C-alpha positions, 0 to 999 in steps of 0.5 A: 343496603338492599335496594332495587338497582333501578333506583340507582339510575341517573336523573336527567333534566332539561329545559323545554322552551316557552311556546305561544301558550305556555311558559318554559318548563323543566323536564326530569326523566328517570325510572322509565317516567318523567315529570314536567314543571314550570320554571321557577324564576325565583331560583337560579337555573341549577336550583330549579333543575335540582328541585325538579329532579328531587321531586322525581326522586320523591315520587319514587320513594327514594328521598329517605335514603338518597340525595342527589349530586349533579352537574351540567351536560350539553343538554341540561343537567344530570343528577346521580343518587348518593346514599345519605350518611347514617346518623352516626356515620362519618362523611 
């Protein structure tokens, strides 16, 4: 697998609290960039953070060969990229 190493960065997410004019958002950062998305209250917190992190992964074209595994931190969540198994490869 000859991938650029910058694509192996962890994706950090954190909740940005609501203000008087905007609802709560989730911020995902990695690859020298970030995205902000409104909190999806139909999802639990972990699912919501995962979806925002996965959207950032897709933005950089890595979702075809990698998936995310993550957990909580003091300030939010962190997700690391793991290669998807090849079709005929055992887990």
